[in-house]
N, C-alpha and C positions, 0 to 999 in steps of 0.2 A: 711347481708342477703344472704342466699344460693339460687342458681337458681333452678327453678322448675325441670329441667332435669339434674341437676349437675352430677348425677351418670352416665348418658349416655354420657354427654359431656366429662367427665373425662376418661371413658372407651374408647371412640372413638379417643380422642386426636385430631390431625390435621384433621382426616377424618370427624369430625363433620361438617366441612365447606361444605361437599358434601350433607348434608341433605337438603331437600326442604326448601327454605327460610322461609316459614310459620312455619314449624316444628322447625327449628332452633331458630326462634324468640320466639316461645312459650317455648322452653326448656330453653332459656336464661332469661326468665322472673323471677325476684327475688320474691320468695314467699316461705313460709315454709309449710303452709296448702293449699291444692288444692282440687278441686272437679270438676267432669265432669259428664255429662249425655249423654246417647245415646241409640241406639237400636241395638240389635243383630238380624240380619236376620235369623241366625241359632245359637243355643247355647245349650250346655249341653253334657250329656253322654247318649249313647244308651243302656248302661248296667243297667240303672235304679237303683233299690234298691240293686242290687248285689254289687255296688260300696261301699255301706255303711258297708259292711263286713270288709273293710280295716280301718274303722274309729278308732277302738280301738288301732291300731298300729300307724297310721299317725296323729291322733288327729283331733280336730275340725277345721273348716274353710279351709279345704284342698280339699274336694270332692263336686261334684255336682251330684245329683242323678236323675235329671230331664232332659228332652230334649224338645226343643220347637222352634217355629219360631216367629219372630217379638217380641223378649223378651226385654223389657226396662231394662236398667242397669245403675248403678251409679259407679263412681270411687271416692274414698276418699284417699288422699295420704298426707304424711308428709315427707318432705325432711330434712335431717340432716347430721351429721358427727359422726364418731366413735371417741373414745378417741385419736386414732392415726391420726385423721384428714381426714380419707377416707369418701367419700360421700356415703350416704345411702338414700334409698327411701322405706318407708313403705306404702303399698297399700292394700286397701280392695275393692273387686269387689262385688257388690250387684246385683244378678240376680233375677229379679222380674217375675218369672214364674207364670202362672195362678194358683192361689190357694196356692202358696208357694213362699217364698223368701229364697234364698240360698246365701252363701257367700264363697269367696275364698280370703285368705290373703297371703301376702308374704313380705319379706324384701330383697331388693337388696343392695349389698355392692360392691363398685368398688374394683377390685382385684389389687394386686401389679403387676400382669402380664398385660401388655398393651392389650386392646381389650376384656378383660374378666370381668364378674361380677359374684358374688356369690349370689344365690337366695335361701333363706330359705322359704319353702312353709308351709302354715298352721299356726294356732295360736301358735303352739308349735315348729315350725321350724324343724320338724323331717325329712323332705325330703329336701335334698340339691342338687341344680343344679349348675353346673359351665357352664355359657353360654357365647358364643362368640358374641360380638356386631359388626355389620358392617353396611354399607350403600349400598342400592341397586342402580341400574342404574337410577331409577326415584326418588331418594332422600328419600326413606323410611328407617326407622330404622329396621334392621333385627336382631333377636336374635335366636341362635341355640345352642342346648345342646352339650356340650363337654363331661361332666361326670355327673353321678347321684349317690347319696349315701343316705342310710337311717341312721339317727343318733339316736341311742338308747343306754341307759345305759352308757352314756359317751363314746361311741365308734361310729365309722363310718364304715358302711358296704357298700362297692361298689356294685352297681346293674349293672350287665353285662348280655349279651346274652338275654335269654328269660325273664329275670327279668328287663331288661333295658327299659327305656322310652326315646324317642327323642321328643323334643319340638321345633317347628319351629314357630316363631312369626314375623309378619310384621306390623309395625305401619306407615301408610302413610298419604297422603293428597289427598282429593277429590277436585280438582280444580273447578269443575262445581258447587258444593254445598258449598264450603268454609268450609270444616270440615275434621276432622281426620278420617282415616279408620283403622280398626284393624282386623287382622286375625290370629288365633292361632290354631294349631293342635298338639295334644300329641298322640304319637303312641307307641304301644308295638309290637315287632316283632312277637309275637305269636297270639295276639287277634286283632291287628289292631288299629284303632282310639279309644282311650278311653275318650278323651275330645276334644271338638272343639268349637270355636266361631268365628264369623265374623260379622262385622257390622260397625257402625260409631259412633262418639261421638264429643262433643264440650265441652271445658272448660266452666264452668258456666258463667263466666263474658263475654264470647264471643258472647252469644246469649240469650236475655231475654226469648224468646219463644223457649226453648232449644230443644224440641222434634218436632219442625216444620220440615217437610220433606225437 
């Protein structure tokens, strides 16, 4: 049985021991299928339907076209391994905006380079991020973009300069409420923040009344 957070544990190596004990214990839990529920205090894109113009290129389950506060969300994930034995994690995020539910999917694969993971975004995996994993001073997992590329017609096109996107994510622990915290911001140097979310979540088995504040 593979661990729930095997992809992160493998990328971090010995640094995984610096994670908050609760996060480390959850990541070491053996499971293939996993689910979590939570609430984003802020989530989405302020560009609205303009973001949908990119969907023919990047494919489905890559973009969010709404923005809101106190947005319930779900995480569904599957841990696995490649044929070469490298850890993977497939995740779908369900954003339950008022009047519409939207999804973002990705696949993480641990890199052969220590500290790095490869992230293929969307149902078709056309956007590729190479992300650096580290541990913050308070024991949170941090992921920051090192490179980004568009995968089309069997080729990779590096996105740099005004075409580039930087993603900064922190997955931490709220000691007072006994739950995970999450904060992500994706920025473009020309237009600023294009996607953001921050809030909290719990794995489903951690709390029967999962959305209890």
